[in-house]
C-alpha positions in Angstrom: -15.1 -23.7 -11.1 -15.9 -25.2 -7.4 -15.0 -21.8 -5.6 -17.6 -19.8 -7.8 -20.4 -21.3 -6.0 -19.3 -20.2 -2.7 -17.9 -16.9 -3.9 -18.6 -14.1 -1.3 -18.9 -11.3 -3.9 -21.4 -10.7 -6.7 -20.6 -9.7 -10.1 -21.9 -6.2 -9.2 -19.7 -6.0 -6.3 -16.7 -6.8 -8.1 -17.4 -4.6 -10.6 -17.7 -1.7 -8.1 -14.4 -2.7 -6.3 -12.5 -2.9 -9.7 -13.9 0.6 -10.7 -12.8 1.9 -7.3 -9.2 0.6 -7.9 -9.0 2.1 -11.4 -10.4 5.5 -9.9 -7.9 5.5 -7.1 -5.1 4.7 -9.4 -6.3 7.4 -11.7 -6.6 10.1 -8.8 -2.9 9.5 -7.6 -1.0 13.0 -7.6 2.6 11.5 -8.1 1.8 8.3 -10.2 4.3 9.6 -12.8 7.8 10.1 -11.8 8.6 13.6 -10.6 10.7 15.5 -12.8 14.1 16.6 -11.8 13.3 20.0 -11.7 10.6 19.5 -9.2 13.3 18.6 -6.6 16.2 20.7 -6.0 19.2 18.9 -4.4 21.3 21.9 -4.4 21.3 24.6 -1.8 20.1 28.0 -2.9 22.7 30.4 -4.1 21.3 33.3 -2.1 19.7 33.0 1.3 20.4 31.5 4.7 20.3 28.1 6.5 16.7 28.6 7.0 15.7 28.8 3.2 18.0 25.8 2.8 16.1 24.0 5.6 12.6 24.6 4.0 13.6 23.4 0.8 15.1 20.3 2.3 11.9 19.7 4.1 9.8 20.6 1.0 12.0 17.9 -1.1 11.8 15.2 1.5 8.0 15.5 1.7 7.7 15.2 -2.1 9.9 12.3 -2.1 7.9 10.6 0.5 4.6 11.5 -0.9 5.9 10.2 -4.2 7.2 6.7 -2.6 4.0 6.0 -0.9 1.8 6.6 -4.1 4.5 4.2 -6.0 3.8 1.7 -3.3 -0.1 1.9 -3.5 0.2 1.8 -7.4 2.1 -1.5 -6.9 -0.6 -2.7 -4.7 -3.5 -1.6 -7.0 -1.6 -3.5 -9.9 -1.4 -6.4 -7.8 -4.9 -6.3 -7.2 -6.0 -5.8 -10.9 -3.8 -8.7 -11.7 -5.7 -10.8 -9.3 -8.9 -9.7 -11.0 -7.7 -11.2 -14.2 -6.9 -14.6 -12.5 -10.4 -14.6 -10.7 -8.4 -14.6 -7.5 -9.4 -11.2 -6.2 -11.1 -11.1 -2.9 -9.4 -14.4 -1.6 -7.2 -14.1 1.5 -3.7 -14.7 1.0 -3.1 -16.5 4.3 -6.3 -18.7 4.8 -7.8 -18.9 1.3 -11.2 -17.7 2.2 -13.3 -14.9 0.7 -12.7 -11.4 2.2 -15.9 -9.3 2.8 -17.2 -7.0 0.6 -17.2 -4.2 3.3 -13.4 -4.7 3.9 -12.6 -4.9 0.3 -15.0 -1.5 -0.2 -12.9 0.3 2.7 -9.7 -1.1 1.6 -9.9 -2.3 -2.0 -6.3 -3.6 -1.9 -6.5 -5.8 1.1 -4.7 -9.2 0.7 -6.0 -10.8 3.9 -9.3 -11.2 5.7 -9.9 -8.9 8.8 -9.1 -12.2 11.0 -5.8 -13.1 9.3 -4.8 -9.3 9.3 -5.4 -8.9 13.1 -3.5 -12.2 13.8 -0.6 -10.8 11.5 -0.6 -7.6 13.5 -0.8 -9.2 16.8 2.4 -11.3 15.9 4.0 -8.2 14.6 3.5 -6.2 17.7 4.1 -9.3 20.1 7.7 -9.8 18.6 9.7 -6.7 20.0 13.0 -8.2 19.0 12.6 -8.2 15.3 9.2 -6.8 14.2 8.2 -7.5 10.5 5.7 -5.5 8.9 3.3 -7.4 6.8 2.5 -4.5 4.6 6.0 -3.2 4.2 7.8 -6.6 4.0 10.9 -5.4 6.2 12.2 -6.3 9.6 12.2 -3.4 12.0 14.9 -3.9 14.8 13.5 -1.9 17.9 16.4 -3.1 20.4 19.2 -2.1 18.3 20.3 -5.6 17.8 20.2 -7.9 14.8 18.0 -10.7 15.3 
């Protein structure tokens, strides 16, 4: 393969990054689905509004953390698929190799630092209809639809 000669990552670096991805996936707290009994949607039989509020607050945080981890597991799985296809470390935008230091800091990175900074500048400069590259959603800050 022609790209193999110009590969920015050594076999040892790739092994280090793959092991880091697998370790991060293993370390996730909520990687498995939360059991129904972990989250109570019913108001406590006894108690006041403060207890109900605390229960609601705790449940919302559990769900938020779980959702973040589910999203991160998908990013890890996507990175591991790229390993299987010998595409790990390639920037999705420009096609050049992502530096090892960036991947070590963020092993699920899909863009090189230059493309990521440009995407963030584009995201922040468009106030009417911001689109998050990482979340893939349009964020309307003006209250109007774009």
